[in-house]
N, C-alpha and C positions, 0 to 999 in steps of 0.2 A: 504495498499498501503505500502510497506518496501522503506524504505529512507535510502539506504548506510553513505549517510552523518551523521545521527545519529540512527545507528543500537542498539544504545543500549535502544534504548526506542523498538525495534522490536523482544523482541529476542522470542516469544512464536514463531512468524509468522516465524522466520529466525532456529527457532526449528521443526518447522512443516514442514516446506521445504528440514528440512535433511538439514538443512548447518553446516557444522562442525565449532564451534565457540571456540574463545581461552580457553586459560585454564590456565589461568595466571591473575595476575593484570593488565590490558592493564597501565590504567594511569598510575601507577608505574612504568611498565617498560621504556612508553614513556618518563617521567619525568627524568629517571635515564639517560634515552641514549638522551635527547636533551641536559643534564649538561655533561656526558662524558664518548661519545660510543666508545665501545671496538673497534667495526666494523662500517666503515663509506663504501657503493659503490655507484660506478661511472659509471652513466648511467643506467636513471630510465625508459628503455624500455620494453616491457615486457617480455623479459626473464630475467629480476631481478624478477617483479611479478610473473612468473609463475613458478620460480625455487629457488631464491636465497630467495626471502622472505617466499617461504613454509622453508626450512632448517630454517631458524629464527625463522620461531614460532614453528617448531618442539623442537629446542633447548628450545626455553622459556617456553612450555609446559612442559619439565622434567625438569625445574629450572636449566638449561645449561645454559641459558643467561639470565643476570640482567638487562642489558640496551638496548634498541633496536636501531636498524642501522638507518645510519642516509644515505640520497640519497641525491649525489650529481650532477645534471647536468649540463654537460659542453657547449652541444648543442643545444637544444631547451628547450627556456623558458618556454613556454606554455604547456609543460609538464608538468611541475611543480606546476602552475597555477591552469592548468585545471584539471589534473590528479591527481593531488596528493593536496594539499593544500583544494578543495573546496571540499574535502572527508575525508580531519584531517588525510590521508597519509596511509587510509585504502583501502582495497580494494577483492573483490571476485576473487580468483582464481577458474574456471572451468575445470577440468578435466575431460577428453571426449572421451571416452571406444568407442570401435570399434563397442559393439552395441547398438551405441547409449546412452548409458544413462550417467548420468554425476553425476561427486563427485562435491558437491560447502563447499568451504572452505574461512569462512571470515578471512585473512589474517591484523594482526593489532601488527604487529611487527618491524612497521616501527616510527621511531618516531617524523623524522623532517624533511623535504627535501626542498635543495635550488639549486638556479639558480647559479653556482659555478664560477664566473670570477671575474677580480679582476676588474672589470669595474663596477660591480656590491659592491658596498662598503662595506654593512652591510653585505650583504650576507658572501662575501671572506671574513671581520676578524671572522666573526661566525666560518667560516670552519680553517682557520689559527690558532685558539685558540686551537683548538681540537686535531689540527698534533701537538702544543704544547704539549697537553698534554703525560705524559708519559703511561695516562691509556690506549692511544687507542693502541690495538695490532695491527687490518691489515683491509686493505681495498678489498678490491674485483672489478671486473672492466668487465661491457661489454658493450664497447664502438666502437664495430664492429674491423675489420682488419683494416680496415681504419684509424682508430682512430691511430694507432700505426705508422704511414706512416708519415716522414718527409721529402721524396724527392717527387720529377716528377718520370716518367720513363727514364727519360733522365740522372738522378743521380743528379739534382738540387735541392735546397731547395724551399719550396713552398714558394709562397709570404707572407704567414701569420706567418712561421717561420724565413726567413729571418728579419722579424721583429721584430718580439720575442725576435732572437737573439742582433740585434741593441736596443730594448730596454733594456731587461734585465729582474728578476724576476717582477718588480712592475708592468707591464705590459703585462703581458703574456696572449696570444688570446687564441693557443693550448692548447688542452687537453694536452697533455703529456708537455709542457708548462709549465702548468698551476699547474699540479702537480707534476714537478722539483721544482715551486717556495713553492710548498707548502712541500715537504722536506726537503727543504732548510732552511725555517721557521722551521722544528724539529731540525735540526741539527743546529741551532743557539740555538734554546731552552734546547737543553743537549743533542744535539747527541745519543737523545731517539730512541732505536730498532723499529722495525715494518717490517711486513711481507707484500709486495705490490702484490698482488692473480692477475693475469688475468686467467681470465675465458672465453675469447673469444676463438671462436671455429678457430683457426686454431692453426699448429704443434707451439711445442715449444716457447709456446706464451710469458713462462715465459723472455725467452733470449732475441726475437724480446722487450717486454717491456722494461727491463733490458739496452739495447743497447741504446731503443729512449732515456730513461733519461739519459745517459749517456751521448749522442750525445751534447744535450743542456746545460747539465753541464757543459761538457769541453768547449762548445763555448763563455760560461758564464765566465770560468776561463779566459779562452782568452782575453775576452774583458775588466775583473777585477771586474766583477759581484763578481764573491766569491770565494775562495780564494781555494787550492790544496787540503785543511784537506777536505772540502766539500767532492768534489772526492774521499778520501779516504774511509768517513764514508759511500758514496755509493757501492762502492767497496770492502765493507769489510761485509760479508755473516751473522756476527756474530749482525750485526750493522740493513745493510738492507737488505731483501732476496726477491727475486723472482722467488717464488715456479712454478711449471712447472702446465700446466693443464689439463687432456681430461675433456670435459663436451661436453653431450648429451642430447638434451631435447628439440623437435618438439615444440617450442611456436611461432606459428605465430599469426598477424594481426590479431585482436578483430575478431569475427565471426559477424555475420549478423545474421544466424541462432538463433548463443546463445543467441544476443541479444533478438531477439525474443522470443524464449523462458523465456528466466528471464522475460520480460515485462508480457507472460502471466503467470509467477507462482507470480507477483506482486509486483516487485523490476519498482520503479518507474523513476529512476535515470542512466540506461544502456546504453543510448546514445555513439555508436562511435564518437570520439571528432578524427579530421582532425586538426591538426595546417600546420600552412601557411610554416612551414620549412619540411612540408611531410610524420610526421607523423603521424601515425593511433595508438591510444591507448584509452582505455575505464574506467572505476570504475572498469570493470572485464577482466581478463587475462587469456585466453583459453588453453588449455594445452593437451598437449598427458600421458599417465597411466605411461609410461613407461622412467625413467631416471638414466642418471650416471652423477658424478664426483666425477673425479680420481684425485687426490691431492698430492703433492710432499710435503711431512708433515718437512718444513721449516719453523719455526715461533721462531722469536727468542724475543721477547713476550711477548711467550705465546699465548692460544687461548683458545675458549673454546670445548667441545669434541665434533667436527664436526662430530664425525662418530657416534653419536647416532642418527643421523639425516640423517644416509645414504650415508655420503660421504665416500669415501675409499682411505685413506690416505697410502701414501704408499713409497716408493722413488722414486727420482727422472729418474731415467732406466726403473721402468713402468712404470712411468706417461708415456714417453715417445712411450716405445712397445704399449699401451696401445689406445695414436694417435695414431700411425701409421698403426694400426689396421683396424682403424674406418675410415681415413681421406684414407688411401690408396687400402683398400681393401673391407671391410663391409658395407662402409654408403656413402661416399661420392662419391667415382666411381660409384656406382651406381645410387644416386642421380643427378649427371650430366646427366648420358646417359639419365636418364628416362624424364632429363629439354628440352634435345636439340630435341630427338627421338618427346618427348609430343610437340613441340612446332609444331613441323612440320605434325605432325597428325591429330593437330588439336584441342590437348586437353588442357584442363581448370583447371586439377585435378590429382595430384598425383594418388587420391584415384581410379579413373576413369580407369588410366594407369595402375591402378594393375589389373583389370580382362579383359586386352589383354592380350593374349599369346604371338604374338611375341615378345612382352615389356618385358615381364616376364624372357618370356625363357631368352632373352640377357642378361637380368643384373642377373640373377640365373649363367652363363652362364662366367661373368667380375666378381662373386663373388665366387661360388664355384668353378669351372673347373681353373682359371687361375689367382685369386687370394690369396685362401687358400695355395695350395700346397708351395705359397714362403714369408707369411707372419711370422712374430715371435707371435707367442703365448706366449701375458704378463702374463699368470696365473692367473692375478685377475679377467679375461672377457675372457670365450672360443669364437674362433671368427665364429666357426661355430652357436654355439648357439648362438652369437648377430645377424648372415645372417638371420637364421630361425627367431627369433624373427621379425627383421625387415621385411621379407618377406609376414608373414605368422597374425602380429598385426598391426605392424605399421604404414608400407605406404598404405596397403588397409583401413584404417580407413578410413571411409568418413566424419566423424566430424572433421579433421583437413584441414584446408581450405587450403590446402597448392598448389599452382599453379608454374607446369613446367616454366612458365616464369619467375618467383621470381628466381627460381635455377638458371634458363639460365645467368643471370646477370656475370656478369666478368667471364666469363668461360675460356676465353685467361690467365689469372692467373691459375689457380686453375690446369688447366690439367698436369701441369707438375708433379704436387704432386698426383692429383687422375688418371693417369695412369703414367704416366711416369716413380713414381718410382718401380712398377712393369716390368714397360719395364727393369730397369736397375735390377731388381732382374732376368731376366731372363737372361738377357747379363754377368754381375755377375756367374752364377752357371754352372758347368762344364757340366750339364745333364741337363740343357734345353737350349733355343733357344729361342730369342724374336722375329725369323720369324714362330716359329709354334702359334704365337697368331692368334686368330681369334675375338673373343667377341671385345675384346680393339680395334682393328682397327677396326670394324663396328662404334663404338659409337666416335672416331675421326673422323670417313669421317662423319659422320651422323655432328656431329659439322661446320666440312667444306661445307657441304651443306647447314648448317641450317644457316651461313653466308651471305649464297646469299640472304639472307631476301624473298625465294617461297616457299611457301608451297608443302606440296606434290603432291595438285590439283592446282598446279600453280598459287596459287591468294601472292601475295605482302603479309606481315607482318612486322610490326617494331622490329626488335631487343632487346634485352633486353640490357639495358647500359653495356659496357662495354670499358676500356679504350685504349685496341686496334683494338674496332671495325671499325673504319674508314679506319685507315693502312691495316686490314685484306681485309677488302671489295676492296680497292683499286688492292690489288695485287692478287685477284678472279674476276677481272670487266670484261677480256674478257670470263672468264666460265657463261655460262647462260642453263636453263633449256633445253637437247636433245644434249648438247655438246658429241660426242663422238670422237673427233680426241686424240688421248693419249699423242702426243706430247704437244697439245696445254695446254692438263690438266696439263703436265707434267710441263710445263714452270710458270702455274698460282701459282700452290704447292709445286713450288722446295725449293724456300727460304724460307717461311712455317714450312714444313716439316723440315728442317732440324736446325730451331731454336732451337737452346739448350736451351734459355731461356725459351721460351715457353712451350717443353717438356721435359725437364730435360736432353734430347741426342738429338744428328744425329738422326732421324728414317732411314735417307740413311743407316747410318753406322751402326743401333740395323737389320738393314733386312726387316725394315717393311713400308719404301718410296714406292717401286714398289709395292707392296699387297694393300699401303691405294690408289695408283693411281688407280686400279684395282677396288676397292669396289667402289671410289667413280664414273667412267666410269659408274657400272653399277644405282646407286642413280642417274644420269642423260641420264638418258635413256628414260625417259618421266613422265608423270603424272602417280601416282602411282607406282616409281620407288625403293622409301624409304620402302615403306611399302613391293614391292615384294620383294626385299634384304634382308632388317632384316629376313623378312618370312625363303628365302631360307637359308640363314646360321643357323639360328635358329633349324628348318627341319632337317639339314644335322648334326645340334649338332657339328656344328664346324670343321667335317672332309671336309676340303675342299681343 
């Protein structure tokens, strides 16, 4: 049996299993990383293990990274204890091809891992030491979009942030407050430069990151915890940069199928770990073949040759164009459309949905016919090729255990970008009209229909978590399957469709409100109305 905890004793078995092994001195890399890392990563979840860890390994294999990465987890202590330290911070990356084959790579480029919280004094003091060391060049983050939020939808600071502002750097608890406290230690140690790199999957992530850090720092300055010089340090891009990035690699929760395959191949410790905080992680991380990381090249303290590991380094404008291309046209809107329709039609797998001609026709219409004509080509990635790759290789991959129920989470927070931005472009261009859109309105209607929590067979289901779910359902409370009163439908949806916060614009002013109401009426006819409506619009090719 192969035990990942002692993989060095199983080199021959790993080789027989065609596992790609590190091509560097692992002990030396780890020792140097434990003493003085150049790279710290915050967020020890599956994306780091299925992407950033690979980047670090590729750099180390080429002699471009001499010290291992230090991973800091601020949310779930069990991740560090059970998934990192148990395995000496090593893990197995499993790349899943669409034909069912698996590439296995043993990632050993993580030098150390910490639960990074001031309450854990020993761990936190070690991380402070790293931040006080001028050798540290940059940090990367995968803390999810929610990790950067400091306020609730009403604009009030979360209670944990209120306490952080009151207590100052020594007792920080929110991730952003913890990171601000570490930057303050770096400032006090000598105002050393550093790049703070958000690689979370949302638009203009670097700007949001900087704004959040500055918000905490400003509140601390008001309370007398830090000086104005610290604010100047954070605002000086030659000292502290917040590069923008576009990241794309589907790295879902560990797959039971992969676990079973690895066990059959002789691995003894591949059990999936379910923490008390709801994290699903394992000694392996499964991911897809295709990946992109487009990164603004703004590193005031230098950096490894990231481009040698496949990172696309460019300027901020190009990063933004690449991100806009992905999140408004080529991936995210298609994902959301599949998510809500998949839940309504009884699917539990995105790959299975890609065998459904109606749903494939819907997302092709959203991407090719309505999105591509108005999206800017970033140059570094071709938009049409991106969609081609997505539809032909990525989404149909049966080995990617991604579910519409997962993607449907927080849809109210996503539609302004995923659909609203394209609608705006149609409003802005003289030769186009948002009123001519069809596939995007159908997807919006599917979301409204989804909010009723009744599937296309008339069976109740539990919608995925969403901060506005209860409010939106309350507004739609008078609508049930079979409703055909146009006035009643209008009264139920008018406030939602006119909400510029949700959609980015008033959909009635955009010329889409009445169209959406009409399509919703079609989807409410009865059982199978969702299927029949999508089929009708796809069959007509949008010429309605």
